[in-house]
DSSP file (Angstrom, degrees, kcal/mol; ACC not computed):
  #  RESIDUE AA STRUCTURE BP1 BP2  ACC     N-H-->O    O-->H-N    N-H-->O    O-->H-N    TCO  KAPPA ALPHA  PHI   PSI    X-CA   Y-CA   Z-CA
    1    1 A X              0   0    0      0, 0.0     2,-0.1     0, 0.0     5,-0.0   0.000 360.0 360.0 360.0 131.5  -17.2  -22.5   15.3
    2    2 A X    >   -     0   0    0      1,-0.1     3,-1.3     3,-0.0     4,-0.3  -0.393 360.0-112.5 -78.2 160.0  -16.3  -23.4   11.8
    3    3 A X  G >  S+     0   0    0      1,-0.3     3,-1.2     2,-0.2    -1,-0.1   0.799 112.3  68.9 -61.7 -29.2  -14.4  -20.9    9.6
    4    4 A X  G 3  S+     0   0    0      1,-0.2    -1,-0.3     3,-0.0    -2,-0.0   0.801 103.6  43.2 -60.4 -28.8  -17.4  -20.6    7.3
    5    5 A X  G <  S+     0   0    0     -3,-1.3    -1,-0.2     2,-0.1     2,-0.2   0.394  86.9 110.6-102.3   2.6  -19.3  -18.8   10.1
    6    6 A X    <   -     0   0    0     -3,-1.2     2,-0.2    -4,-0.3    -3,-0.0  -0.547  68.8-122.1 -76.4 142.3  -16.6  -16.5   11.3
    7    7 A X        -     0   0    0     -2,-0.2     2,-0.4     1,-0.1    -1,-0.1  -0.514  28.1-105.1 -80.9 154.2  -17.1  -12.8   10.6
    8    8 A X        -     0   0    0     -2,-0.2     3,-0.1     1,-0.2    -1,-0.1  -0.662  29.6-173.5 -80.3 128.3  -14.5  -10.9    8.6
    9    9 A X        -     0   0    0     -2,-0.4    80,-2.2     1,-0.3     2,-0.3   0.708  64.0 -34.5 -92.2 -25.1  -12.4   -8.6   10.8
   10   10 A X  E     -A   88   0A   0     78,-0.3   107,-2.7    80,-0.1     2,-0.4  -0.983  56.6-102.5-179.6 176.6  -10.5   -7.0    8.0
   11   11 A X  E     -AB  87 116A   0     76,-2.5    76,-2.6    -2,-0.3     2,-0.5  -0.981  21.6-155.8-126.6 132.3   -9.0   -7.3    4.6
   12   12 A X  E     -AB  86 115A   0    103,-3.2   103,-2.5    -2,-0.4     2,-0.5  -0.931   8.0-165.5-110.4 123.5   -5.3   -7.7    3.8
   13   13 A X  E     -AB  85 114A   0     72,-3.4    72,-2.3    -2,-0.5     2,-0.5  -0.935   3.8-171.7-109.4 127.3   -4.0   -6.6    0.4
   14   14 A X  E     +AB  84 113A   0     99,-2.6    99,-2.1    -2,-0.5     2,-0.3  -0.977  16.8 178.9-119.6 118.0   -0.5   -7.7   -0.8
   15   15 A X  E     -AB  83 112A   0     68,-3.1    68,-2.1    -2,-0.5     2,-0.4  -0.895  20.5-172.4-127.1 147.9    0.5   -6.0   -4.0
   16   16 A X  E     +AB  82 111A   0     95,-2.6    95,-2.8    -2,-0.3     2,-0.3  -0.997  21.3 163.1-135.9 131.6    3.5   -5.9   -6.3
   17   17 A X  E     -A   81   0A   0     64,-2.3    64,-2.2    -2,-0.4     2,-0.5  -0.926  36.0-112.5-145.4 169.6    3.9   -3.6   -9.2
   18   18 A X  E     -AB  80 108A   0     90,-2.9    90,-3.3    -2,-0.3     2,-0.4  -0.893  25.8-174.0-104.9 130.5    6.2   -2.0  -11.7
   19   19 A X        -     0   0    0     60,-2.2    88,-0.1    -2,-0.5    87,-0.1  -0.994  12.1-165.6-124.5 126.1    7.0    1.7  -11.5
   20   20 A X        +     0   0    0     86,-0.5     2,-0.8    -2,-0.4    -1,-0.1   0.660  62.5  99.0 -84.6 -15.9    9.0    3.3  -14.3
   21   21 A X     >  -     0   0    0     85,-0.2     4,-1.8     1,-0.2     5,-0.2  -0.621  53.6-167.3 -77.5 110.0    9.7    6.5  -12.4
   22   22 A X  H  > S+     0   0    0     -2,-0.8     4,-2.2     1,-0.2     5,-0.3   0.877  88.9  56.2 -61.4 -36.6   13.2    6.3  -10.8
   23   23 A X  H  > S+     0   0    0      1,-0.2     4,-2.4     2,-0.2     8,-0.3   0.903 106.0  49.2 -64.7 -41.5   12.4    9.4   -8.7
   24   24 A X  H  4 S+     0   0    0      1,-0.2    -1,-0.2     2,-0.2     7,-0.2   0.909 117.3  41.3 -63.4 -41.8    9.2    7.8   -7.2
   25   25 A X  H  < S+     0   0    0     -4,-1.8    34,-0.3     1,-0.2    51,-0.3   0.783 123.6  36.9 -76.6 -28.2   11.1    4.6   -6.3
   26   26 A X  H  < S+     0   0    0     -4,-2.2    32,-0.8     1,-0.2     2,-0.6   0.756 109.0  58.0 -98.7 -27.7   14.3    6.2   -5.0
   27   27 A X     X  -     0   0    0     -4,-2.4     4,-2.2    -5,-0.3     3,-0.2  -0.891  50.5-172.0-119.0 107.3   13.1    9.4   -3.2
   28   28 A X  H  > S+     0   0    0     -2,-0.6     4,-2.9     1,-0.2    -1,-0.2   0.903  90.6  57.4 -62.0 -41.3   10.7    9.2   -0.3
   29   29 A X  H  4 S+     0   0    0      1,-0.2     4,-0.5     2,-0.2    -1,-0.2   0.881 110.8  44.8 -57.4 -34.6   10.4   13.0   -0.2
   30   30 A X  H  4 S+     0   0    0     -7,-0.2     4,-0.4    -3,-0.2     3,-0.3   0.915 119.4  40.8 -71.4 -42.7    9.2   12.9   -3.8
   31   31 A X  H >X S+     0   0    0     -4,-2.2     4,-2.2    -8,-0.3     3,-0.9   0.748  92.4  84.9 -79.5 -25.9    6.9    9.9   -3.3
   32   32 A X  H 3X S+     0   0    0     -4,-2.9     4,-2.8     1,-0.3     5,-0.3   0.855  86.9  52.5 -51.8 -45.8    5.4   10.9    0.1
   33   33 A X  H 3> S+     0   0    0     -4,-0.5     4,-1.5    -3,-0.3    -1,-0.3   0.880 111.8  48.1 -59.1 -35.1    2.6   13.2   -1.3
   34   34 A X  H <> S+     0   0    0     -3,-0.9     4,-2.0    -4,-0.4    -1,-0.2   0.917 112.1  48.4 -68.4 -43.6    1.5   10.3   -3.6
   35   35 A X  H  X S+     0   0    0     -4,-2.2     4,-1.9     1,-0.2    -2,-0.2   0.906 112.1  48.8 -63.6 -42.0    1.5    7.8   -0.7
   36   36 A X  H  X S+     0   0    0     -4,-2.8     4,-2.2    -5,-0.2    -1,-0.2   0.819 107.8  55.3 -69.1 -29.6   -0.5   10.2    1.5
   37   37 A X  H  X S+     0   0    0     -4,-1.5     4,-3.1    -5,-0.3     5,-0.2   0.894 105.0  53.2 -67.5 -39.0   -2.9   10.8   -1.3
   38   38 A X  H  X S+     0   0    0     -4,-2.0     4,-1.8     2,-0.2    -2,-0.2   0.935 108.4  50.5 -58.3 -46.0   -3.5    7.0   -1.4
   39   39 A X  H  <>S+     0   0    0     -4,-1.9     5,-2.5     1,-0.2    -2,-0.2   0.934 113.8  44.7 -57.3 -48.0   -4.2    7.1    2.3
   40   40 A X  H ><5S+     0   0    0     -4,-2.2     3,-1.8     1,-0.2    -2,-0.2   0.927 111.5  51.6 -63.7 -45.6   -6.8    9.9    1.8
   41   41 A X  H 3<5S+     0   0    0     -4,-3.1    -1,-0.2     1,-0.3    -2,-0.2   0.795 109.3  50.8 -64.6 -28.0   -8.4    8.4   -1.2
   42   42 A X  T 3<5S-     0   0    0     -4,-1.8    -1,-0.3    -5,-0.2    -2,-0.2   0.377 114.9-119.1 -89.9   4.7   -8.9    5.1    0.6
   43   43 A X  T < 5 +     0   0    0     -3,-1.8     2,-0.3     1,-0.2    -3,-0.2   0.857  62.3 148.2  60.8  39.4  -10.5    7.0    3.6
   44   44 A X      < -     0   0    0     -5,-2.5     2,-0.6    -6,-0.2    -1,-0.2  -0.746  41.7-138.8 -98.3 152.7   -7.8    5.9    6.1
   45   45 A X        -     0   0    0     -2,-0.3    21,-2.4    23,-0.0    22,-0.3  -0.950  16.7-134.2-117.3 115.0   -6.8    8.2    8.9
   46   46 A X  E     +C   65   0A   0     -2,-0.6    19,-0.3    19,-0.2     3,-0.1  -0.469  26.3 174.2 -72.3 131.2   -3.1    8.3    9.7
   47   47 A X  E    S-     0   0A   0     17,-3.7     2,-0.3     1,-0.5    18,-0.2   0.781  70.7 -25.2 -97.1 -45.1   -2.1    8.0   13.4
   48   48 A X  E     -C   64   0A   0     16,-1.6    16,-3.0     2,-0.0    -1,-0.5  -0.977  56.5-156.5-159.3 166.2    1.7    7.9   12.7
   49   49 A X  E     -C   63   0A   0     -2,-0.3     2,-0.3    14,-0.2    14,-0.2  -0.992   4.3-171.3-148.1 155.4    4.2    7.0   10.1
   50   50 A X  E     +C   62   0A   0     12,-2.1    12,-2.8    -2,-0.3     2,-0.3  -0.972   9.3 178.3-142.5 156.0    7.8    6.0   10.0
   51   51 A X  E     -C   61   0A   0     -2,-0.3     2,-0.3    10,-0.2    10,-0.2  -0.982  16.9-155.5-154.9 163.2   10.3    5.5    7.2
   52   52 A X  E     -C   60   0A   0      8,-2.6     8,-2.2    -2,-0.3     2,-0.4  -0.971  11.7-149.7-145.0 129.9   13.8    4.6    6.3
   53   53 A X  E     -C   59   0A   0     -2,-0.3     2,-0.3     6,-0.2     6,-0.3  -0.831  17.4-144.9 -98.7 138.4   15.7    5.6    3.1
   54   54 A X        -     0   0    0      4,-2.8     2,-0.4    -2,-0.4    -2,-0.0  -0.713  24.7 -88.2-103.0 152.3   18.4    3.2    1.9
   55   55 A X  S    S+     0   0    0     -2,-0.3     4,-0.0     1,-0.3     0, 0.0  -0.883 109.7  12.6-101.2 135.2   21.7    4.0    0.2
   56   56 A X  S    S-     0   0    0     -2,-0.4     2,-0.3   -30,-0.0    -1,-0.3  -0.984 134.5 -43.4 -81.3 -15.8   22.2    4.4   -2.7
   57   57 A X  S    S+     0   0    0     17,-0.1   -31,-0.1   -30,-0.0   -30,-0.1  -0.987  83.1  74.5-166.6 170.1   18.4    4.5   -3.1
   58   58 A X        -     0   0    0    -32,-0.8    -4,-2.8    -2,-0.3     2,-0.3  -0.216  45.7-146.3 102.1 164.7   15.1    3.0   -2.2
   59   59 A X  E     -C   53   0A   0    -34,-0.3    15,-2.2    -6,-0.3     2,-0.4  -0.985  10.7-145.4-159.4 163.3   13.0    3.3    0.9
   60   60 A X  E     +CD  52  73A   0     -8,-2.2    -8,-2.6    -2,-0.3     2,-0.3  -0.988  24.8 174.1-129.9 141.8   10.6    1.5    3.2
   61   61 A X  E     -CD  51  72A   0     11,-2.2    11,-2.8    -2,-0.4     2,-0.4  -0.995  15.1-158.0-148.7 153.9    7.8    3.3    5.0
   62   62 A X  E     -CD  50  71A   0    -12,-2.8   -12,-2.1    -2,-0.3     2,-0.5  -0.993   2.2-160.6-133.2 138.5    4.8    2.4    7.2
   63   63 A X  E     -CD  49  70A   0      7,-3.0     7,-2.1    -2,-0.4     2,-0.6  -0.983   8.6-154.9-117.9 120.9    1.6    4.3    8.0
   64   64 A X  E     -CD  48  69A   0    -16,-3.0   -17,-3.7    -2,-0.5   -16,-1.6  -0.856  20.4-172.7 -93.1 125.9   -0.3    3.3   11.1
   65   65 A X  E >   -CD  46  68A   0      3,-2.7     3,-1.2    -2,-0.6   -19,-0.2  -0.779  37.6-116.2-118.3 161.0   -4.0    4.2   10.7
   66   66 A X  T 3  S+     0   0    0    -21,-2.4   -20,-0.1    -2,-0.3    -1,-0.1   0.782 119.3  33.9 -64.2 -24.8   -6.9    4.2   13.0
   67   67 A X  T 3  S-     0   0    0    -22,-0.3    21,-2.7     1,-0.1     2,-0.3  -0.011 133.6 -44.4-123.5  28.9   -8.5    1.6   10.8
   68   68 A X  E <   -DE  65  87A   0     -3,-1.2    -3,-2.7    19,-0.2     2,-0.3  -0.988  62.7 -92.6 148.4-154.4   -5.5   -0.4    9.5
   69   69 A X  E     -DE  64  86A   0     17,-1.9    17,-2.5    -2,-0.3     2,-0.4  -0.985  14.0-148.5-156.6 161.8   -2.0    0.1    8.1
   70   70 A X  E     -DE  63  85A   0     -7,-2.1    -7,-3.0    -2,-0.3     2,-0.4  -0.997  11.8-170.2-137.0 132.6   -0.1    0.5    4.9
   71   71 A X  E     -DE  62  84A   0     13,-2.8    13,-2.4    -2,-0.4     2,-0.4  -0.966   2.6-167.9-123.3 140.7    3.5   -0.6    4.3
   72   72 A X  E     +DE  61  83A   0    -11,-2.8   -11,-2.2    -2,-0.4     2,-0.4  -0.985   7.4 178.4-129.1 136.8    5.7    0.3    1.2
   73   73 A X  E     -DE  60  82A   0      9,-2.2     9,-2.9    -2,-0.4     2,-0.4  -0.990  12.6-160.1-137.0 129.5    9.0   -1.2    0.1
   74   74 A X  E     - E   0  81A   0    -15,-2.2     2,-0.3    -2,-0.4     7,-0.2  -0.861  16.2-170.5-115.8 148.1   10.8   -0.1   -3.1
   75   75 A X  E >>> - E   0  80A   0      5,-2.9     5,-1.9    -2,-0.4     3,-1.5  -0.758   9.3-178.7-131.5  82.7   13.4   -1.8   -5.2
   76   76 A X  G >45S+     0   0    0     -2,-0.3     3,-0.7   -51,-0.3    -1,-0.1   0.815  77.0  61.8 -58.6 -35.8   14.6    0.8   -7.7
   77   77 A X  G 345S+     0   0    0      1,-0.3    -1,-0.3   -20,-0.1   -55,-0.0   0.804 116.7  32.8 -61.6 -26.9   17.1   -1.4   -9.5
   78   78 A X  G <45S-     0   0    0     -3,-1.5    -1,-0.3     2,-0.2    -2,-0.2   0.413 107.2-123.9-106.1  -1.7   14.2   -3.7  -10.5
   79   79 A X  T <<5 +     0   0    0     -4,-0.7   -60,-2.2    -3,-0.7     2,-0.4   0.833  64.7 142.5  60.0  35.5   11.6   -0.9  -10.8
   80   80 A X  E   < -AE  18  75A   0     -5,-1.9    -5,-2.9   -62,-0.2     2,-0.4  -0.859  34.1-171.8-113.2 141.6    9.4   -2.8   -8.3
   81   81 A X  E     -AE  17  74A   0    -64,-2.2   -64,-2.3    -2,-0.4     2,-0.5  -0.995   7.6-158.2-126.8 136.9    7.2   -1.6   -5.4
   82   82 A X  E     -AE  16  73A   0     -9,-2.9    -9,-2.2    -2,-0.4     2,-0.4  -0.960  12.7-176.7-112.2 132.4    5.6   -3.8   -2.8
   83   83 A X  E     -AE  15  72A   0    -68,-2.1   -68,-3.1    -2,-0.5     2,-0.4  -0.996   6.8-174.9-130.0 129.8    2.5   -2.4   -1.0
   84   84 A X  E     -AE  14  71A   0    -13,-2.4   -13,-2.8    -2,-0.4     2,-0.4  -0.991   6.6-180.0-122.2 136.4    0.6   -4.1    1.8
   85   85 A X  E     -AE  13  70A   0    -72,-2.3   -72,-3.4    -2,-0.4     2,-0.5  -0.999  11.2-166.9-134.7 133.1   -2.5   -2.7    3.2
   86   86 A X  E     -AE  12  69A   0    -17,-2.5   -17,-1.9    -2,-0.4     2,-0.5  -0.989   9.0-170.2-118.4 126.5   -4.7   -4.0    6.0
   87   87 A X  E     -AE  11  68A   0    -76,-2.6   -76,-2.5    -2,-0.5     2,-0.3  -0.970  17.2-135.7-119.8 124.9   -8.1   -2.4    6.4
   88   88 A X  E     +A   10   0A   0    -21,-2.7   -78,-0.3    -2,-0.5     2,-0.2  -0.578  63.4  62.8 -77.2 137.4  -10.3   -3.1    9.4
   89   89 A X  S    S-     0   0    0    -80,-2.2    -2,-0.1    -2,-0.3     3,-0.1  -0.511  83.8 -93.4 129.1 164.3  -14.0   -3.8    8.6
   90   90 A X  S    S+     0   0    0     -2,-0.2     2,-0.5     1,-0.1   -80,-0.1   0.796 100.7  51.0 -83.5 -29.6  -16.1   -6.2    6.8
   91   91 A X        +     0   0    0     -3,-0.1     2,-0.4   -83,-0.0    -1,-0.1  -0.939  53.2 162.6-120.9 126.2  -16.5   -4.5    3.4
   92   92 A X        -     0   0    0     -2,-0.5     2,-1.4   -82,-0.1     3,-0.1  -0.996  38.5-129.1-134.4 130.7  -13.7   -3.2    1.2
   93   93 A X     >  -     0   0    0     -2,-0.4     4,-2.3     1,-0.2     5,-0.2  -0.663  26.5-171.9 -79.9  96.1  -14.2   -2.4   -2.4
   94   94 A X  H  > S+     0   0    0     -2,-1.4     4,-2.5     1,-0.2     5,-0.2   0.893  80.1  50.6 -60.0 -44.9  -11.2   -4.3   -3.8
   95   95 A X  H  > S+     0   0    0      1,-0.2     4,-2.5     2,-0.2    -1,-0.2   0.906 111.2  48.8 -62.8 -41.6  -11.5   -3.0   -7.4
   96   96 A X  H  > S+     0   0    0      2,-0.2     4,-2.7     1,-0.2    -1,-0.2   0.921 111.8  49.8 -62.9 -43.5  -11.6    0.6   -6.2
   97   97 A X  H  X S+     0   0    0     -4,-2.3     4,-2.3     2,-0.2     5,-0.2   0.947 113.9  43.3 -62.0 -50.1   -8.6    0.1   -3.9
   98   98 A X  H  X S+     0   0    0     -4,-2.5     4,-2.5     1,-0.2     5,-0.2   0.924 115.6  48.9 -63.5 -44.9   -6.4   -1.5   -6.6
   99   99 A X  H  X S+     0   0    0     -4,-2.5     4,-2.5    -5,-0.2     5,-0.2   0.922 111.7  49.6 -60.5 -45.3   -7.5    1.1   -9.3
  100  100 A X  H  X S+     0   0    0     -4,-2.7     4,-2.6    -5,-0.2     5,-0.3   0.928 112.5  46.5 -60.9 -47.5   -6.8    4.0   -6.9
  101  101 A X  H  X S+     0   0    0     -4,-2.3     4,-2.3     1,-0.2     6,-0.3   0.926 114.6  46.6 -63.1 -45.9   -3.4    2.8   -6.0
  102  102 A X  H  X>S+     0   0    0     -4,-2.5     5,-1.9    -5,-0.2     4,-0.7   0.898 115.0  47.2 -64.2 -40.2   -2.3    2.0   -9.6
  103  103 A X  H  <5S+     0   0    0     -4,-2.5     3,-0.4    -5,-0.2    -2,-0.2   0.937 115.4  42.6 -68.6 -47.7   -3.7    5.4  -10.8
  104  104 A X  H  <5S+     0   0    0     -4,-2.6    -2,-0.2     1,-0.2    -1,-0.2   0.918 123.5  37.2 -67.2 -43.0   -2.1    7.6   -8.1
  105  105 A X  H  <5S-     0   0    0     -4,-2.3    -1,-0.2    -5,-0.3    -2,-0.2   0.445 103.2-126.5 -88.9   0.7    1.3    5.8   -8.2
  106  106 A X  T  <5 +     0   0    0     -4,-0.7   -86,-0.5    -3,-0.4     2,-0.4   0.935  47.6 174.9  50.8  49.6    1.3    5.2  -11.9
  107  107 A X      < -     0   0    0     -5,-1.9     2,-0.3    -6,-0.3     3,-0.3  -0.726  13.5-162.8 -92.8 133.7    1.9    1.5  -11.2
  108  108 A X  E     +B   18   0A   0    -90,-3.3   -90,-2.9    -2,-0.4    -3,-0.0  -0.738  64.2  17.9-111.6 160.9    1.9   -1.0  -14.1
  109  109 A X  E    S-     0   0A   0     -2,-0.3     2,-0.3   -92,-0.2    -1,-0.2   0.854  79.1-171.4  50.0  44.3    1.5   -4.8  -14.1
  110  110 A X  E     -     0   0A   0     -3,-0.3     2,-0.4   -93,-0.1   -93,-0.2  -0.498   9.1-174.8 -70.5 127.5    0.0   -4.9  -10.6
  111  111 A X  E     +B   16   0A   0    -95,-2.8   -95,-2.6    -2,-0.3     2,-0.3  -0.934  12.6 171.4-115.5 148.7   -0.4   -8.3   -9.2
  112  112 A X  E     -B   15   0A   0     -2,-0.4     2,-0.4   -97,-0.2   -97,-0.2  -0.985  27.2-149.4-154.8 162.5   -2.1   -8.7   -5.9
  113  113 A X  E     -B   14   0A   0    -99,-2.1   -99,-2.6    -2,-0.3     2,-0.4  -0.994  14.1-154.9-134.2 140.5   -3.5  -11.1   -3.4
  114  114 A X  E     -B   13   0A   0     -2,-0.4     2,-0.5  -101,-0.2  -101,-0.2  -0.965   8.4-173.6-121.0 131.7   -6.4  -10.4   -1.0
  115  115 A X  E     -B   12   0A   0   -103,-2.5  -103,-3.2    -2,-0.4     2,-0.6  -0.990  13.0-151.8-126.0 124.9   -7.0  -12.2    2.3
  116  116 A X  E      B   11   0A   0     -2,-0.5  -105,-0.2  -105,-0.2   -26,-0.0  -0.848 360.0 360.0 -93.4 125.2  -10.1  -11.7    4.4
  117  117 A X              0   0    0   -107,-2.7  -106,-0.2    -2,-0.6    -1,-0.1   0.403 360.0 360.0-114.4 360.0   -9.3  -12.3    8.0
């Protein structure tokens, strides 16, 4: 079967953005409500999550969802956040997803790549 005829199993979003809020980038307890709001707004259902905070600041966290996953990595010294999201299913409204994430996290200069798998 050629790739042209394969069905899409899911969509992978890889994003990089600028966040000016030191507190959002440095403190997972501060950022967690925003991250969980992103999960809710994208209609994902969390099964579990794990995280690690780095010294002196920054964090990485992962959310395992019934229909995909979301990973976050922050670099406060550079004001950068990396977000990867994989959503299972054939249709994902890419513009809605990017807009929602940027709006909730107050992310600027978002660049992203989308891969349909």
